C-alpha positions as CSV (number, residue, x, y, z in Angstrom):
1,X,230.2,6.2,15.2
2,X,226.9,8.0,15.6
3,X,224.0,5.9,16.9
4,X,220.8,5.7,15.0
5,X,217.2,5.0,16.1
6,X,214.7,3.5,13.6
7,X,211.0,2.5,14.1
8,X,209.6,-0.6,12.4
9,X,206.3,-2.3,11.8
10,X,206.0,-5.7,13.4
11,X,203.2,-8.2,14.0
12,X,203.0,-6.9,17.6
13,X,202.9,-3.2,16.6
14,X,205.6,-0.5,16.1
15,X,209.0,-1.3,17.6
16,X,212.2,0.8,18.0
17,X,215.7,-0.3,17.0
18,X,219.1,1.0,17.8
19,X,221.8,0.6,15.0
20,X,219.8,-2.2,13.3
21,X,218.9,-4.3,16.3
22,X,215.5,-4.2,18.1
23,X,215.3,-2.5,21.4
24,X,213.1,-4.2,24.1
25,X,209.5,-4.1,23.1
26,X,208.6,-1.6,25.9
27,X,211.0,1.1,24.7
28,X,209.2,4.4,24.1
29,X,210.8,7.4,22.4
30,X,208.5,9.7,24.5
31,X,209.6,8.2,27.7
32,X,213.3,8.3,26.6
33,X,213.0,12.0,25.8
34,X,211.7,12.7,29.3
35,X,214.9,11.3,30.9
36,X,217.7,13.7,31.7
37,X,220.5,13.6,29.1
38,X,222.9,11.4,31.2
39,X,220.2,8.9,32.1
40,X,219.0,8.8,28.5
41,X,222.5,7.9,27.3
42,X,222.8,5.2,29.9
43,X,219.4,3.8,29.0
44,X,220.6,3.0,25.5
45,X,224.0,1.5,26.5
46,X,223.7,-2.3,26.0
47,X,219.9,-2.0,25.6
48,X,219.7,-3.4,22.0
49,X,218.7,-7.1,21.7
50,X,220.4,-9.6,19.3
51,X,217.3,-9.5,17.1
52,X,217.9,-7.8,13.7
53,X,215.4,-5.1,12.9
54,X,213.9,-6.4,9.7
55,X,210.4,-5.0,9.8
56,X,209.3,-2.3,7.4
57,X,210.4,1.2,8.3
58,X,207.9,3.6,9.9
59,X,208.3,7.3,10.4
60,X,210.6,7.7,13.5
61,X,208.0,9.6,15.5
62,X,205.3,8.3,17.9
63,X,201.6,9.1,17.6
64,X,201.6,11.3,20.7
65,X,204.4,13.6,19.4
66,X,204.1,16.7,17.2
67,X,206.2,18.0,14.3
68,X,206.6,21.8,14.1
69,X,208.4,23.9,11.6
70,X,210.5,27.0,11.2
71,X,210.0,29.2,8.2
72,X,212.2,31.6,6.1
73,X,215.5,30.6,7.8
74,X,217.5,30.5,4.6
75,X,218.1,33.6,2.4
76,X,217.1,31.6,-0.7
77,X,213.8,30.8,1.0
78,X,213.1,34.5,1.8
79,X,213.8,35.5,-1.7
80,X,211.6,32.8,-3.2
81,X,208.7,33.7,-1.0
82,X,209.0,37.4,-1.7
83,X,208.8,36.5,-5.4
84,X,205.7,34.4,-5.1
85,X,203.8,36.4,-2.5
86,X,201.3,39.2,-2.8
87,X,202.6,40.3,0.6
88,X,206.4,40.1,0.0
89,X,207.4,42.4,2.9
90,X,206.1,39.8,5.4
91,X,208.9,37.5,4.5
92,X,211.6,40.1,4.6
93,X,210.5,41.2,8.1
94,X,210.4,37.7,9.6
95,X,213.8,36.8,8.1
96,X,215.4,39.9,9.8
97,X,213.3,39.8,13.0
98,X,214.6,38.6,16.4
99,X,211.6,36.2,16.7
100,X,211.5,33.3,14.1
101,X,208.5,32.0,12.3
102,X,207.2,28.8,13.9
103,X,204.2,26.8,12.9
104,X,202.5,23.5,13.6
105,X,203.2,20.9,10.8
106,X,201.8,17.5,11.8
107,X,200.8,15.1,14.6
108,X,202.9,12.0,14.8
109,X,200.2,9.8,13.7
110,X,199.7,11.8,10.5
111,X,203.4,11.8,9.6
112,X,204.6,9.4,6.9
113,X,208.0,7.6,6.8
114,X,210.6,6.5,4.2
115,X,209.0,4.8,1.2
116,X,205.5,5.9,2.1
117,X,203.5,8.2,-0.2
118,X,203.3,12.0,0.1
119,X,200.6,14.0,-1.6
120,X,199.9,17.3,-3.3
121,X,196.7,19.3,-2.8
122,X,194.2,19.0,-5.5
123,X,193.2,22.7,-5.1
124,X,196.7,24.0,-5.7
125,X,198.5,24.5,-9.0
126,X,202.1,24.9,-7.6
127,X,203.3,22.2,-5.1
128,X,206.8,21.5,-4.0
129,X,208.9,19.4,-1.6
130,X,210.9,21.3,1.0
131,X,213.9,19.3,2.2
132,X,214.9,20.1,5.7
133,X,217.0,19.1,8.7
134,X,214.6,18.0,11.4
135,X,215.6,18.3,15.1
136,X,214.7,15.8,17.7
137,X,214.1,17.8,20.9
138,X,213.6,16.4,24.4
139,X,211.0,17.4,27.0
140,X,213.4,20.0,28.4
141,X,214.0,21.6,25.0
142,X,217.5,20.2,24.4
143,X,218.4,18.8,21.0
144,X,219.1,15.0,21.0
145,X,219.6,14.3,17.3
146,X,218.2,14.9,13.8
147,X,216.4,13.2,11.0
148,X,215.5,14.1,7.4
149,X,212.2,15.8,6.6
150,X,210.0,16.9,3.7
151,X,207.8,19.8,4.5
152,X,205.5,19.3,1.4
153,X,203.9,22.7,0.6
154,X,201.4,24.4,-1.6
155,X,203.3,27.5,-2.8
156,X,200.3,28.9,-4.7
157,X,198.0,28.9,-1.7
158,X,200.7,30.4,0.7
159,X,201.6,33.0,-2.0
160,X,198.0,34.1,-2.3
161,X,197.8,35.1,1.3
162,X,200.2,34.3,4.2
163,X,197.2,33.7,6.5
164,X,196.5,30.6,4.3
165,X,199.8,29.0,5.6
166,X,198.0,26.2,7.6
167,X,196.2,25.1,4.5
168,X,199.4,25.3,2.4
169,X,201.3,23.3,5.0
170,X,199.0,21.0,6.9
171,X,197.0,18.3,5.0
172,X,197.1,14.6,4.5
173,X,200.5,13.4,3.2
174,X,202.3,16.7,3.6
175,X,204.8,15.7,6.3
176,X,207.5,13.0,5.9
177,X,210.3,12.2,8.3
178,X,212.9,9.4,8.2
179,X,214.4,7.0,7.7
180,X,216.2,7.2,11.1
181,X,217.1,9.5,13.9
182,X,220.8,10.2,14.3
183,X,221.7,10.8,17.9
184,X,224.1,13.7,18.2
185,X,224.5,17.2,19.7
186,X,223.5,20.3,17.8
187,X,227.2,21.1,17.3
188,X,227.4,18.2,14.9
189,X,224.7,19.5,12.6
190,X,226.1,23.0,11.8
191,X,227.5,22.2,8.3
192,X,225.7,19.1,6.9
193,X,225.1,18.7,3.2
194,X,221.5,18.6,2.1
195,X,220.6,17.3,-1.4
196,X,217.3,17.0,-3.2
197,X,216.4,15.0,-6.3
198,X,213.0,14.7,-7.9
199,X,212.6,11.8,-10.3
200,X,210.0,11.8,-13.0
201,X,209.7,8.7,-15.3
202,X,213.0,7.5,-14.0
203,X,214.9,10.7,-14.9
204,X,216.0,13.7,-12.7
205,X,213.4,16.4,-13.2
206,X,214.9,18.7,-10.5
207,X,217.8,18.7,-8.2
208,X,219.4,21.1,-5.7
209,X,221.9,21.3,-2.9
210,X,222.5,23.4,0.2
211,X,224.2,23.1,3.6
212,X,222.9,23.6,7.1
213,X,225.6,26.3,7.6
214,X,223.3,28.5,5.5
215,X,220.6,28.6,8.1
216,X,220.4,32.1,9.5
217,X,219.5,31.2,13.1
218,X,221.1,28.9,15.6
219,X,219.5,25.4,16.0
220,X,219.3,25.9,19.8
221,X,217.7,29.3,19.2
222,X,215.0,27.7,17.1
223,X,214.3,25.0,19.7
224,X,214.4,27.6,22.4
225,X,211.7,29.7,20.8
226,X,209.5,26.6,20.2
227,X,209.6,25.8,23.9
228,X,208.8,29.3,25.1
229,X,205.4,29.2,26.8
230,X,204.7,25.8,25.2
231,X,205.3,22.4,26.9
232,X,206.1,19.2,25.0
233,X,205.7,16.4,27.5
234,X,206.5,13.7,24.9
235,X,209.3,15.7,23.1
236,X,209.0,17.3,19.7
237,X,210.3,17.3,16.2
238,X,211.3,20.7,14.6
239,X,211.8,21.3,10.9
240,X,214.5,24.0,10.5
241,X,213.6,25.5,7.1
242,X,214.5,24.9,3.5
243,X,217.3,26.3,1.3
244,X,216.2,24.5,-1.9
245,X,213.3,26.1,-3.6
246,X,212.1,25.1,-7.1
247,X,210.7,28.1,-9.1
248,X,207.2,28.3,-10.5
249,X,208.1,26.4,-13.6
250,X,208.2,23.2,-11.6
251,X,205.5,21.6,-9.6
252,X,205.2,18.1,-8.1
253,X,203.1,15.5,-10.0
254,X,201.6,12.2,-9.1
255,X,204.2,9.5,-9.9
256,X,207.2,11.6,-9.0
257,X,209.7,10.3,-6.5
258,X,211.3,12.8,-4.0
259,X,214.7,11.8,-2.7
260,X,216.3,13.9,0.1
261,X,219.7,13.2,1.5
262,X,221.4,14.7,4.6
263,X,225.0,13.5,5.2
264,X,224.2,10.1,3.8
265,X,220.8,9.7,5.5
266,X,218.2,9.3,2.7
267,X,214.5,9.8,2.8
268,X,212.6,8.8,-0.3
269,X,208.9,9.1,-1.0
270,X,206.7,8.6,-4.0
271,X,204.1,11.3,-4.8
272,X,200.6,10.0,-4.8
């Protein structure tokens, strides 16, 4: 059975849990990610207390950590961005290039968790969720596990000019991760099912499916490029791209609920 880490709100501040039981109050994900792999595994063995983790879920990322993202890793994503963009050749080139597209997404303190609201930009007319596998990467650049992520994006702003990518991707409520981190090697993530449902007034307004086997690049390759010339002393989270892309006839609205599932792990967020 795969072990899972969750982070919870308590009266004494955020606290981590392992498989539904609180870890000691001093447990820090950042410190755990700095341990060598063998020591990290040993640190969790028998570490959980007998206390059930019943506090509200928080995003499983600490304030000091960063979330980064990979772009155009699925063929469907490349095709959609070519269709929307006034600079379509940029997406073809990056899809085929040896070097992947990587960009900063959010600081840990700005990331929302399961059940917390995401947002769309008021100055954009086309806004979509982007359901993605999110890698948990330790301080040495090794993959320790994964979570579910929503790289909420303004397609109209990015389509107008690729240099507007930070505005299209980085704003309040644009990054969701949760509900848990599954601890496993990258080899266990190569063919996971990803599903998206967007509910509007209680009915399914959009749905789509893909699999992580459709990602063009290796997961270790993406993490390796992120750690080139860039240190992450607290570890990092890396979105791996989306293969589910609503067309321009659909845009998120306030009141929608976005539900993303990866192999039974469900992240759900209302749209503010």
